[in-house]
C-alpha positions in Angstrom: 107.5 52.7 -50.4 105.0 50.6 -52.3 105.3 49.7 -55.9 102.3 49.5 -58.2 102.6 48.6 -61.9 100.9 51.1 -64.3 101.4 49.9 -67.9 99.6 51.0 -71.1 98.1 48.3 -73.4 99.3 45.6 -73.8 99.5 45.3 -70.0 101.5 42.9 -68.0 99.8 41.4 -65.0 101.9 41.4 -61.9 101.7 40.4 -58.3 103.2 43.7 -57.0 106.0 44.0 -54.5 104.4 45.5 -51.4 106.7 46.8 -48.7 105.7 48.3 -45.4 102.5 49.8 -44.0 102.7 51.6 -40.6 106.2 50.1 -40.1 105.0 46.5 -40.2 107.3 44.3 -42.4 105.6 41.9 -44.8 106.4 38.2 -44.3 109.5 37.0 -46.2 107.6 34.4 -48.1 105.5 37.1 -50.0 108.1 39.8 -50.4 109.1 39.0 -54.0 107.0 40.2 -57.0 105.8 37.5 -59.3 104.8 38.0 -62.9 101.6 36.1 -63.6 101.1 36.6 -67.3 100.5 39.1 -70.1 96.8 39.8 -70.4 96.4 38.0 -73.7 97.9 34.9 -72.0 96.3 35.3 -68.6 94.4 32.1 -67.8 92.0 33.0 -65.0 91.6 30.5 -62.2 88.7 30.2 -59.8 89.6 32.1 -56.7 92.2 34.5 -58.2 92.1 37.7 -56.2 92.4 40.9 -58.4 93.4 44.3 -57.2 93.2 47.7 -59.0 93.1 51.5 -58.6 89.6 52.9 -59.2 89.2 56.4 -60.8 90.2 59.3 -58.6 87.6 60.9 -56.3 87.4 62.0 -52.7 86.6 58.5 -51.4 89.1 56.6 -53.5 91.8 59.1 -52.7 91.0 58.7 -49.0 91.3 54.9 -49.3 94.6 55.0 -51.2 96.0 57.8 -49.1 95.1 56.5 -45.7 96.5 53.0 -46.5 99.5 54.3 -48.5 98.5 52.0 -51.3 97.3 52.2 -54.9 95.0 49.4 -54.2 91.5 50.9 -53.7 89.5 47.9 -54.9 89.6 44.1 -55.2 87.5 41.2 -56.3 87.6 37.4 -56.6 87.4 35.5 -59.9 84.7 32.9 -60.6 83.3 31.2 -63.7 80.3 33.0 -65.1 76.9 31.3 -65.2 76.8 31.8 -69.0 80.4 31.1 -69.6 83.5 33.2 -69.4 84.8 34.7 -66.2 83.4 37.2 -63.8 84.7 39.0 -60.8 82.6 38.9 -57.6 83.0 42.4 -56.1 81.5 44.8 -53.7 81.2 48.0 -55.8 77.9 49.8 -55.4 76.6 46.5 -54.3 77.9 42.9 -54.1 77.6 41.8 -57.7 79.3 39.9 -60.6 81.1 41.8 -63.2 82.5 40.3 -66.4 86.3 40.1 -66.2 87.0 42.5 -69.1 84.6 45.1 -67.7 86.2 44.8 -64.3 89.6 45.4 -65.7 88.3 48.4 -67.8 87.0 50.1 -64.7 90.4 50.6 -63.2 92.8 53.5 -63.9 94.8 52.8 -67.1 93.3 49.3 -67.0 96.1 48.3 -64.6 95.5 45.4 -62.2 97.3 42.8 -60.2 96.6 39.1 -59.8 97.2 37.2 -56.6 96.6 33.4 -56.1 96.0 31.5 -52.9 98.6 29.0 -51.9 98.0 25.5 -53.4 97.0 24.1 -50.0 93.7 26.1 -50.3 92.8 24.9 -53.8 90.1 22.5 -52.6 88.6 25.3 -50.5 88.2 27.9 -53.3 84.9 26.7 -54.6 83.5 27.2 -51.1 85.1 30.6 -50.8 83.5 31.8 -54.0 80.1 30.2 -53.1 80.1 32.2 -49.8 81.0 35.4 -51.6 78.1 34.8 -54.0 75.8 34.2 -51.1 76.0 38.0 -50.4 75.1 39.1 -54.0 72.8 42.1 -53.8 74.1 43.3 -50.5 74.7 47.1 -50.5 78.2 48.6 -50.4 79.4 49.5 -46.9 80.4 53.2 -46.9 81.3 53.0 -43.2 83.7 50.1 -43.5 82.2 48.2 -40.5 82.5 44.5 -39.9 78.8 43.7 -39.8 77.0 41.8 -42.5 74.3 44.4 -43.3 76.6 45.9 -46.0 80.0 44.8 -47.4 83.0 46.5 -48.9 85.4 44.9 -51.3 88.2 43.5 -49.1 85.7 42.6 -46.4 83.8 40.4 -48.8 86.9 38.3 -49.7 88.1 38.3 -46.1 84.8 36.9 -44.8 84.3 34.4 -47.6 87.8 33.0 -47.0 87.3 32.8 -43.2 84.0 31.1 -43.6 85.4 28.5 -45.9 88.7 27.9 -44.1 88.4 29.2 -40.5 91.5 31.4 -41.2 91.8 35.1 -41.3 93.4 36.2 -44.6 95.2 39.5 -43.9 95.8 41.7 -40.9 92.8 43.5 -39.3 93.6 47.1 -38.5 91.7 50.1 -37.1 91.0 53.4 -38.7 93.3 54.9 -36.1 96.1 52.7 -37.4 95.9 54.3 -40.8 97.1 57.7 -42.1 93.6 59.2 -41.6 94.3 62.8 -40.6 94.8 64.2 -44.2 91.4 62.6 -45.0 89.5 63.7 -41.9 87.0 65.8 -43.9 85.9 62.9 -46.0 85.7 60.5 -43.0 83.6 62.9 -41.0 81.3 63.5 -44.0 80.7 59.7 -44.3 80.3 59.4 -40.6 78.0 62.4 -40.2 80.6 64.2 -38.1 82.0 61.2 -36.3 85.5 59.9 -36.2 85.5 56.1 -35.4 89.2 55.6 -34.9 88.6 52.2 -33.1 86.6 50.7 -35.9 88.2 47.5 -37.2 88.5 46.8 -40.9 90.5 44.9 -43.5 92.0 47.1 -46.2 92.8 46.0 -49.7 96.6 46.4 -49.0 96.4 44.3 -45.9 94.4 41.6 -47.7 97.1 41.6 -50.5 99.8 41.1 -47.8 98.1 38.0 -46.5 100.5 35.0 -46.1 97.9 32.8 -47.8 98.3 34.7 -51.1 
Protein backbone atom coordinates (compact mmCIF):
# COMPACT_ATOMS: atom_id res chain seq x y z
CA UNK A 1 0.00 0.00 0.00
CA UNK A 2 1.32 3.41 -0.93
CA UNK A 3 1.05 6.44 1.33
CA UNK A 4 0.47 9.95 0.00
CA UNK A 5 0.11 13.00 2.25
CA UNK A 6 -3.01 15.12 1.66
CA UNK A 7 -3.02 18.06 4.06
CA UNK A 8 -5.06 21.24 4.06
CA UNK A 9 -3.31 24.62 4.33
CA UNK A 10 -0.85 25.12 5.87
CA UNK A 11 0.65 22.08 4.19
CA UNK A 12 3.66 20.07 5.20
CA UNK A 13 5.90 18.96 2.36
CA UNK A 14 6.94 15.37 2.64
CA UNK A 15 9.00 12.88 0.70
CA UNK A 16 6.42 10.12 0.88
CA UNK A 17 6.94 6.57 2.02
CA UNK A 18 6.48 4.50 -1.12
CA UNK A 19 6.13 0.78 -0.76
CA UNK A 20 5.74 -1.79 -3.52
CA UNK A 21 4.58 -1.70 -7.09
CA UNK A 22 4.00 -4.98 -8.90
CA UNK A 23 5.66 -6.80 -6.00
CA UNK A 24 9.04 -5.09 -6.41
CA UNK A 25 10.50 -3.87 -3.11
CA UNK A 26 11.99 -0.41 -2.93
CA UNK A 27 15.71 -0.18 -2.08
CA UNK A 28 16.28 0.03 1.67
CA UNK A 29 18.12 3.35 1.42
CA UNK A 30 14.95 5.12 0.24
CA UNK A 31 12.26 3.38 2.29
CA UNK A 32 11.94 5.94 5.11
CA UNK A 33 9.79 9.06 4.62
CA UNK A 34 11.66 12.31 5.16
CA UNK A 35 10.00 15.61 6.09
CA UNK A 36 11.48 18.40 3.98
CA UNK A 37 9.81 21.54 5.35
CA UNK A 38 6.55 23.34 5.92
CA UNK A 39 5.61 25.36 2.80
CA UNK A 40 6.33 28.69 4.44
CA UNK A 41 9.83 27.44 5.23
CA UNK A 42 10.45 25.44 2.07
CA UNK A 43 13.67 26.65 0.50
CA UNK A 44 13.65 25.41 -3.09
CA UNK A 45 16.88 24.16 -4.52
CA UNK A 46 17.82 23.76 -8.16
CA UNK A 47 16.97 20.23 -9.20
CA UNK A 48 14.33 19.46 -6.57
CA UNK A 49 11.88 16.98 -8.08
CA UNK A 50 8.25 17.66 -7.17
CA UNK A 51 5.36 15.21 -7.39
CA UNK A 52 1.62 15.86 -7.15
CA UNK A 53 -1.85 14.52 -7.94
CA UNK A 54 -3.58 16.41 -10.74
CA UNK A 55 -7.39 16.92 -10.73
CA UNK A 56 -9.37 13.78 -11.46
CA UNK A 57 -10.27 12.91 -15.03
CA UNK A 58 -10.16 9.78 -17.22
CA UNK A 59 -6.46 10.11 -18.09
CA UNK A 60 -5.31 11.09 -14.59
CA UNK A 61 -7.35 8.30 -13.01
CA UNK A 62 -5.85 5.84 -15.50
CA UNK A 63 -2.29 6.97 -14.67
CA UNK A 64 -2.84 6.75 -10.93
CA UNK A 65 -4.84 3.52 -11.12
CA UNK A 66 -2.50 1.68 -13.47
CA UNK A 67 0.55 2.62 -11.38
CA UNK A 68 -1.12 2.19 -7.96
CA UNK A 69 0.08 5.67 -7.08
CA UNK A 70 -1.29 9.12 -6.28
CA UNK A 71 1.58 10.60 -8.26
CA UNK A 72 0.16 11.56 -11.64
CA UNK A 73 2.53 14.45 -12.37
CA UNK A 74 6.03 15.69 -11.61
CA UNK A 75 8.41 18.49 -12.50
CA UNK A 76 11.88 19.80 -11.70
CA UNK A 77 12.65 23.06 -9.88
CA UNK A 78 14.80 25.77 -11.45
CA UNK A 79 15.48 29.49 -10.88
CA UNK A 80 13.24 31.67 -13.02
CA UNK A 81 14.69 34.06 -15.59
CA UNK A 82 12.97 36.99 -13.84
CA UNK A 83 13.62 35.80 -10.30
CA UNK A 84 11.77 33.40 -8.08
CA UNK A 85 11.42 29.71 -8.78
CA UNK A 86 9.77 27.82 -11.59
CA UNK A 87 8.97 24.19 -12.25
CA UNK A 88 10.02 22.78 -15.62
CA UNK A 89 7.21 20.38 -16.49
CA UNK A 90 5.55 18.57 -19.37
CA UNK A 91 1.89 19.48 -19.00
CA UNK A 92 0.15 20.42 -22.25
CA UNK A 93 3.67 21.11 -23.49
CA UNK A 94 7.13 21.33 -21.96
CA UNK A 95 7.04 24.67 -20.17
CA UNK A 96 8.08 26.61 -17.09
CA UNK A 97 5.42 27.25 -14.45
CA UNK A 98 5.90 29.51 -11.40
CA UNK A 99 6.31 27.35 -8.30
CA UNK A 100 3.20 28.72 -6.55
CA UNK A 101 1.07 28.12 -9.64
CA UNK A 102 2.47 24.60 -10.00
CA UNK A 103 1.54 23.75 -6.40
CA UNK A 104 -1.94 25.22 -6.87
CA UNK A 105 -2.72 23.00 -9.86
CA UNK A 106 -2.55 19.84 -7.72
CA UNK A 107 -5.40 18.31 -5.74
CA UNK A 108 -5.72 20.05 -2.36
CA UNK A 109 -2.40 21.78 -3.14
CA UNK A 110 -0.66 18.63 -1.89
CA UNK A 111 2.82 17.86 -3.19
CA UNK A 112 5.98 15.97 -2.33
CA UNK A 113 9.58 17.12 -2.63
CA UNK A 114 12.48 14.82 -3.47
CA UNK A 115 16.15 15.78 -3.77
CA UNK A 116 18.97 14.11 -5.59
CA UNK A 117 21.77 12.64 -3.52
CA UNK A 118 24.53 15.16 -2.86
CA UNK A 119 26.91 13.35 -5.20
CA UNK A 120 24.85 14.72 -8.10
CA UNK A 121 24.81 18.37 -6.98
CA UNK A 122 27.35 19.51 -9.56
CA UNK A 123 25.35 17.80 -12.32
CA UNK A 124 22.00 19.45 -11.53
CA UNK A 125 22.59 22.65 -13.55
CA UNK A 126 23.14 20.45 -16.60
CA UNK A 127 20.06 18.35 -15.79
CA UNK A 128 17.91 21.49 -15.74
CA UNK A 129 19.60 22.89 -18.86
CA UNK A 130 18.77 19.70 -20.77
CA UNK A 131 15.15 19.81 -19.56
CA UNK A 132 14.89 23.41 -20.74
CA UNK A 133 16.25 22.44 -24.14
CA UNK A 134 12.90 20.76 -24.76
CA UNK A 135 10.74 23.79 -23.88
CA UNK A 136 7.84 23.98 -26.33
CA UNK A 137 7.77 20.26 -27.10
CA UNK A 138 4.21 18.87 -27.07
CA UNK A 139 2.92 16.54 -24.37
CA UNK A 140 3.16 12.87 -25.25
CA UNK A 141 -0.30 11.30 -24.88
CA UNK A 142 1.10 7.94 -26.01
CA UNK A 143 3.87 7.74 -23.40
CA UNK A 144 6.50 6.63 -25.87
CA UNK A 145 10.26 7.06 -25.44
CA UNK A 146 10.91 9.11 -28.59
CA UNK A 147 11.79 12.82 -28.46
CA UNK A 148 8.95 14.07 -30.67
CA UNK A 149 6.80 14.67 -27.60
CA UNK A 150 7.49 14.26 -23.89
CA UNK A 151 5.55 13.41 -20.75
CA UNK A 152 6.43 14.59 -17.25
CA UNK A 153 8.53 11.77 -15.83
CA UNK A 154 10.15 11.10 -19.21
CA UNK A 155 11.38 14.71 -19.29
CA UNK A 156 13.17 14.35 -15.96
CA UNK A 157 14.42 10.84 -16.68
CA UNK A 158 15.97 11.86 -20.00
CA UNK A 159 17.45 15.10 -18.64
CA UNK A 160 19.13 13.24 -15.79
CA UNK A 161 20.44 10.48 -18.06
CA UNK A 162 21.84 13.03 -20.52
CA UNK A 163 23.69 14.84 -17.74
CA UNK A 164 24.93 11.83 -15.78
CA UNK A 165 24.76 8.79 -18.04
CA UNK A 166 22.60 7.08 -15.38
CA UNK A 167 19.00 5.91 -15.57
CA UNK A 168 16.99 7.39 -12.72
CA UNK A 169 14.19 4.95 -11.95
CA UNK A 170 13.03 1.63 -13.33
CA UNK A 171 11.74 1.44 -16.90
CA UNK A 172 8.54 -0.63 -17.12
CA UNK A 173 6.16 -1.64 -19.89
CA UNK A 174 2.47 -0.88 -20.10
CA UNK A 175 1.91 -4.60 -19.63
CA UNK A 176 3.71 -4.46 -16.26
CA UNK A 177 1.08 -2.04 -14.97
CA UNK A 178 -2.49 -2.63 -13.80
CA UNK A 179 -3.82 -1.62 -17.21
CA UNK A 180 -6.94 -3.79 -17.52
CA UNK A 181 -9.34 -1.54 -15.52
CA UNK A 182 -8.27 1.34 -17.79
CA UNK A 183 -8.32 -0.46 -21.12
CA UNK A 184 -11.07 1.79 -22.53
CA UNK A 185 -8.99 4.95 -21.96
CA UNK A 186 -5.84 3.32 -23.34
CA UNK A 187 -7.57 2.10 -26.49
CA UNK A 188 -9.11 5.54 -27.01
CA UNK A 189 -5.67 7.19 -26.84
CA UNK A 190 -4.15 4.51 -29.07
CA UNK A 191 -7.04 4.50 -31.57
CA UNK A 192 -7.94 0.96 -30.68
CA UNK A 193 -4.44 -0.35 -30.04
CA UNK A 194 -3.10 -1.87 -26.85
CA UNK A 195 0.72 -1.44 -26.83
CA UNK A 196 1.53 -3.64 -23.84
CA UNK A 197 5.23 -3.84 -24.78
CA UNK A 198 5.69 -0.06 -24.85
CA UNK A 199 8.41 1.02 -22.42
CA UNK A 200 7.92 4.01 -20.13
CA UNK A 201 9.04 5.63 -16.90
CA UNK A 202 6.12 6.34 -14.58
CA UNK A 203 6.08 9.07 -11.90
CA UNK A 204 6.08 6.46 -9.13
CA UNK A 205 9.05 4.60 -10.64
CA UNK A 206 10.94 7.88 -10.95
CA UNK A 207 10.16 8.65 -7.28
CA UNK A 208 11.56 5.25 -6.28
CA UNK A 209 14.93 5.94 -7.94
CA UNK A 210 17.96 5.25 -5.77
CA UNK A 211 19.42 8.63 -6.80
CA UNK A 212 16.58 10.50 -5.04
